[in-house]
N, C-alpha and C positions, 0 to 999 in steps of 0.2 A: 279075080281080083285078090291082090295080096295085101292084107292088112296086118303088117308086122309091127305096129306101134305098141310099145310096152306100156301098159297102164298100171299094172299091179305086180309087185314082186314080193315073194315070201321073205326075202332078206330085209328089205327096207320099207315095205308097205306101199301105200299109194305113191305113184310117180307123178310129180307135178308137170304140167305141160305149159306151153306159152299162153294158152287161153286161160288157164287157171291162175297165172301170175298176175293178171290184171285185176286190180281191186275195183269192185263195182260199188259205187256209193249210192245209198238210197236217195232217190230224188224226192224233194218236197216242194211245197208251194212258196218257199221263201220266208215262212213265218216260224219262228222258234216257239215251241210250246213247252210250258213248265207245268207239271201236274204233281199232285201228291199221291203216293202209292203206299198202302199199308198191307195189301194182299200178299201173302207169302213172306212177310217180314216179321212175323210173330208180334203183330200189333205196333211195331215201331214204324214211324213215318219216314218216308224217303221222298225227296224232291227229284223228279225225273225230268231231264231236259232232252227233248226230241226235235228233229228237223234242222239240225245244224248244217248238214251237207258238207262235212269235213272228213278227211281220211283219219285212220286210227292214230297216227302220230300227232296230228293237230288236236284231236280230241283229248289225248293224254295230257298235252301241255295246257290246254284250256281247263281241263279237270283239275290239274294241280294248282293253277291260278285261282280257280273258284274255291277250292278247299282252303287255301291260305287266307283268302279274303273273308270267307265265312267262318273260319276257325273250326271246321269239322271235317270228318272223313268222307270218302266217296270213292267211286270207281267208274270205269267205262265198260259198258256191257252192250254188245250188238249195236253200235253206233248211237247209243244213248248214254248220257252222263247221269249217274245217280249220286246225289249228295245227301248225306244223312241229316235227318231232321226236316222240319217244315220251315225252310228259309226261302220260300218262293219270292217274296217281295224283294229281299236283298239280291237274289239272283237276277231278278228282272231289272233292277237298277244297274247292276254290273254289266249285264249283256246289252242293255240299251246304250250304256256309255261307250260300248265297243261298236256301236252303229248297227245293231241287229234289231229286227222287228220282232217284238216279244209279246206273247199272249199267255195269260194264266188260264189253264184248262182244268176241268174237273173240279171236285169239291175239296 
């Protein structure tokens, strides 16, 4: 059996294949959950939005829209959107107006 498929090269590192090119979206139950996180944030609160079921580009555009409407900063990390501050109620209103099913999770 001849397995001559190149996987790693010392010149360019990992070689991407067609299987790697497909973006695998995390599947959820259709409910968007907003929770407040302070762990690892030096005591500062962050509102985390999970379960959106969107690809990275859609998440980035939604994140920028949410940041503008809330008037604060944020970022996209591993298919979750993190918005600075405890603005969960405002985020819930915005996402429900876009037709999403939203729940506030955690304390």
